[in-house]
TITI-983839 format. One record per atom (N, C-alpha, C): z, y, x; residue in one letter. Coordinates in steps of 0.2 Angstrom, whole numbers, plus 2048, in hexadecimal, padded with zeros to 3 digits. Layout:
BEGIN
ZYXA
...
//
This chain:
BEGIN
834A66E1BM
833A6CE1FM
833A6AE27M
839A66E29K
839A63E2FK
833A5FE31K
830A5BE2CK
82BA56E2EK
825A5AE30K
823A5FE2BI
81EA64E2DI
81EA67E34I
824A6AE36F
825A6DE3CF
824A67E41F
826A62E41I
825A5DE46I
81DA5AE46I
81AA5AE40T
813A58E40T
80FA5EE44T
811A63E43L
80DA69E45L
80EA6AE4DL
814A68E4FV
816A68E56V
812A63E5AV
812A5DE57C
80EA57E59C
807A59E59C
803A5CE55F
7FDA5DE55F
7FBA62E5AF
800A67E5CL
7FFA6CE60L
7FFA69E67L
803A64E68I
804A61E6FI
7FDA5DE6FI
7FBA59E6BI
7F5A55E6BI
7EFA59E6DI
7EEA5FE69F
7E9A64E6BF
7E9A67E72F
7EFA69E75I
7F0A6CE7BI
7EEA66E81I
7F1A61E80F
7EFA5BE84F
7E7A59E85F
7E4A58E7ES
7DDA57E7DS
7D9A5CE81S
7DAA62E80S
7D6A67E83S
7D7A68E8AS
7DDA66E8DI
7DEA66E94I
7DAA5FE97I
7DAA5AE94A
7D7A54E95A
7CFA54E96A
7CCA59E91S
7C6A59E90S
7C2A5EE94S
7C7A62E98S
7C4A67E9DS
7C1A63EA3S
7BBA65EA6K
7B9A62EABK
7BBA64EB2K
7BFA69EB3I
7C0A6DEB7I
7C7A68EBAI
7C7A67EC1A
7CDA64EC4A
7D0A69EC7A
7D6A6BEC5L
7DAA70EC9L
7DBA6FED0L
7DBA74ED4L
7DCA73EDBL
7E2A78EDDL
7E5A76EE3S
7EAA7BEE6S
7E7A82EE8S
7EAA87EEAL
7E8A8DEEDL
7E4A8BEF3L
7E8A87EF7S
7E6A86EFES
7DFA82EFES
7DEA7DEF9D
7D8A7AEF8D
7D2A7FEF6D
7D3A84EF1M
7CEA89EF0M
7CDA8CEF5M
7D2A8EEFAV
7D1A93F00V
7CCA8FF04V
7CDA88F05E
7C9A84F0AE
7C2A83F07E
7C1A82F01K
7BAA82EFDK
7B6A88EFDK
7BAA8CEFEA
7B6A93EFCA
7B2A96F03A
7ACA97F03E
7A9A9AF08E
7ABAA2F09E
7ACAA5F03M
7AFAABF02M
7B3AADEFDM
7B7AB1EFFI
7BDAB3EF9I
7BCABBEFAI
7BAABDEF3V
7BAAC5EF4V
7BEAC8EEEV
7C0ACEEEEI
7C3AD1EE8I
7BDAD6EE7I
7BBAD7EE0G
7B5ADBEDFG
7B5ADCED7G
7AFADFED5K
7AEAE1ECFK
7A8ADFECDK
7A7ADDEC7V
7A0ADAEC4V
79CAE1EC2V
796AE2EC6V
792AE8EC3V
78BAE6EC1V
78AADFEBFG
784ADDEBCG
786AD6EB9G
782AD4EB4V
782ACDEB2V
77BACDEAEV
778AC7EB0E
771AC6EADE
76FABFEACE
76BABEEA8E
768AB7EA7E
763AB6EADE
762AB0EAET
75CAAEEB3T
757AA8EB0T
752AA8EB3N
74DAA3EB1N
750A9CEB4N
754A9BEBAE
756A96EBDE
75AA92EB9E
75AA8BEB9K
75DA85EB5K
760A80EB9K
765A7EEB7Q
769A78EBAQ
769A72EB4Q
764A6EEB4E
763A68EAEE
761A6CEA9E
764A6CEA4E
762A70E9EE
766A77E9CE
76AA79EA2F
76EA7EEA1F
76BA84EA5F
76BA8BEA2S
769A90EA6S
76EA93EA9S
76CA96EAFF
770A9AEB4F
770AA1EB1F
777AA5EB3S
777AABEB2S
779AAEEB9S
778AB4EBAK
77BAB6EC1K
77FABDEC0K
784ABDEC3V
789AC2EC4V
789AC6ECAV
787ACCECAT
789AD0ED1T
78FAD3ED1T
793AD1ED6I
799AD4ED8I
799AD9EDEI
79CADEEDCK
79DAE4EE2K
7A3AE2EE5K
7A2AE1EECV
7A8ADEEF0V
7ACAE5EF2V
7B3AE4EF0E
7B8AEAEF2E
7BCAE8EF8E
7BDAE1EF9K
7C1ADEEFEK
7BFAD8EFFK
7BDAD6F06I
7BCACFF08I
7C2ACCF0AI
7C5AC6F08L
7CAAC1F0AL
7C8ABDF0FL
7C2ABAF0DK
7BFAB4F11K
7B7AB5F12K
7B4AB5F16G
7ADAB5F17G
7AAABBF1BG
7A3ABCF1AK
7A0AC2F1EK
7A3AC8F1CK
7A4ACCF22Q
7A8AD3F21Q
7A3AD8F1FQ
79DAD7F20D
799ADDF1DD
795ADBF17D
797AD7F13T
795AD6F0BT
798ADCF07T
793ADFF04K
793AE4EFFK
793AE2EF8K
78FADEEF7S
78FADBEF0S
78CAD3EF1S
78EACFEEBI
78CAC8EECI
789AC6EE5I
783AC2EE4D
781ABFEDED
784AB8EDDD
788AB7ED9V
78BAB1ED7V
787AAEED1V
785AA8ED1Y
782AA4ECCY
788AA0EC7Y
786AA0EC1F
78AA9CEBDF
787A9AEB7F
789A95EB3L
787A92EADL
78BA94EA7L
789A99EA3P
78CA9CE9EP
78EA98E98P
78AA93E97T
78BA8EE91T
78FA88E93T
792A88E99I
796A83E9BI
79DA85E9AI
7A2A81E97E
7A8A83E95E
7ADA84E9BE
7ACA81EA0D
7B0A82EA6D
7AEA88EABD
7A8A8BEA9E
7A7A92EACE
7A9A98EAAE
7ABA9CEAEP
7AEAA2EABP
7AAAA7EA7P
7ACAABEA4N
7A8AB1EA1N
7A8AB6EA5N
7A3ABAEA5F
7A3AC1EA9F
7A0AC7EA5F
7A4ACDEA5S
7A2AD3EA3S
7A2AD8EA8S
79DADCEA6L
79DAE3EABL
7A4AE6EACL
7A5AE8EB3D
7ABAEBEB4D
7B1AE6EB4D
7B0ADFEB3D
7B6ADAEB5D
7B7ADBEBCD
7BEADBEBDK
7C0ADCEC4K
7C4AD5EC6K
7C3AD2ECBG
7C6ACCECDG
7C7ACAED4G
7C9AC4ED5I
7C9AC1EDBI
7C4ABAEDAI
7BFABBEDFF
7BAAB5EDEF
7BAAB0EE4F
7BBAAAEE2F
7BAAA5EE8F
7B3AA2EE7F
7AFAA3EECI
7A8AA2EECI
7A6A9DEF1I
7A1A98EEFH
79FA93EF4H
796A93EF3H
793A90EF8K
78CA8FEF7K
78BA88EF4K
787A87EEFY
786A81EECY
77FA80EEAY
77BA7CEECQ
774A7BEEBQ
771A82EECQ
772A85EF1N
76FA8BEF3N
770A91EEFN
776A91EEBK
778A97EE7K
77FA97EE9K
781A9EEE8Y
788AA0EE8Y
78AA9EEE1Y
790A9AEE1R
793A98EDBR
79BA99EDCR
79FA98ED7L
7A6A99ED6L
7A8A92ED8L
7ADA92EDDV
7B1A8BEDEV
7B5A8AED8V
7B3A83ED6Q
7B7A81ED0Q
7B5A84EC9Q
7B0A88EC9G
7AEA8BEC2G
7B3A91EC0G
7B7A8FEBAI
7BAA95EB8I
7C1A96EBDI
7C3A91EC0A
7C8A92EC5A
7C7A97ECBA
7C0A98ECCG
7BEA9DED2G
7BFAA4ED0G
7BFAA5EC9K
7C0AADEC8K
7C7AAEEC5K
7CBAB2EC9I
7D2AB5EC8I
7D0ABCEC5I
7D2ABDEC0N
7D1AC3EBCN
7D6AC8EBFN
7D5ACEEBFI
7DAAD4EC2I
7DBAD8EBCI
7E0ADAEB9E
7E1ADFEB4E
7E9AE2EB7E
7E9AE8EB7N
7EFAECEB8N
7F4AE9EBEN
7F0AE9EC3D
7F4AE5EC9D
7F7ADEEC8D
7F3ADAEC4E
7F5AD4EC2E
7F0AD0EC3E
7F1AC9EC6A
7ECAC5EC7A
7EDAC0EC1A
7E8ABFEBCK
7E8ABBEB7K
7E3AB5EB5K
7E5AB1EB2N
7E0AAAEB0N
7E0AA7EB6N
7E5AA5EBAI
7E6AA1EBFI
7E6A9AEBEI
7E0A96EC0Y
7E0A8EEBEY
7E0A8BEC5Y
7E6A8BEC8M
7E7A87ECEM
7EEA83ECEM
7EEA7EED1L
7F4A7AED1L
7FBA7EED4L
800A7EED1K
806A81ED4K
806A89ED4K
802A8BED0Q
801A92ECFQ
803A95EC8Q
806A9BEC8K
807A9DEC0K
801AA0EBFK
7FFAA0EB8R
7F9AA2EB5R
7F8AAAEB7R
7FDAAEEB7E
7FEAB5EB7E
803AB6EBEE
800ABBEC2Q
805ABDEC8Q
803AC3EC9Q
808AC6ECDK
806ACDED1K
801ACCED5K
7FCAD1ED5L
7F6AD1ED9L
7F7AD0EE1L
7FCAD4EE2D
7FEAD5EEAD
801ACEEECD
806ACCEE8S
808AC5EEAS
803ABFEEBS
7FEABFEE6F
7F9ABAEE5F
7F4ABCEECF
7F3AC1EEDV
7EFAC2EF3V
7F2AC1EFAV
7F8AC2EFAH
7FCABFF00H
7FDAB8F00H
7FDAB4EFBE
7FCAADEFBE
7F6AABEFEE
7F1AAEEFCI
7E9AADEFEI
7E9AADF05I
7ECAB3F08E
7EBAB4F0FE
7EFAAFF13E
7F5AADF10E
7F9AA8F13E
7F5AA1F14E
7F2A9FF0EA
7EEA99F0EA
7E8A9AF13A
7E5AA0F13L
7DFAA1F18L
7E2AA0F20L
7E8AA2F21E
7EBAA2F28E
7ECA9AF29E
7EFA96F24K
7F1A90F25K
7E9A8CF26K
7E5A8EF22F
7DEA8BF23F
7DBA8BF29F
7DCA92F2CK
7D9A93F33K
7DDA90F38K
7E3A8FF38T
7E7A8BF3ET
7E6A83F3DT
7E4A81F36K
7E1A79F35K
7DBA78F38K
7D7A7DF39K
7D0A7BF3CK
7D0A79F43K
//
């Protein structure tokens, strides 16, 4: 029985480390995400659609985000279209009415999320969830996480 347990634990450890190693995303710190983002917005997904545009053999989809609060970027932005590649494992999934914090930058003339899945922080019940950043808990109180973003923005402004 003990051998079976040890074997299962070993397989679990190997599985976890192999899935982390196979990920193509390099985790960045919050300050690096803030620096790379042209815009950081809190918003809600109001549209998701396929497009005819491609990157190599992959087709883009477009998500429209209704902006509720702008943390970084143009202050008059009401909504923004962000492009993603839904068949790539390191890209996030989007559904209508998803609420989140979105780290956005322009890449090849399209707005994209910074670091793919890491650029979308889900908001549920005043919690920031699925945070893929160095030295950050995966789930945090929304107010605390937004405060950390604002502090990182201040440091970035003084660094310039």
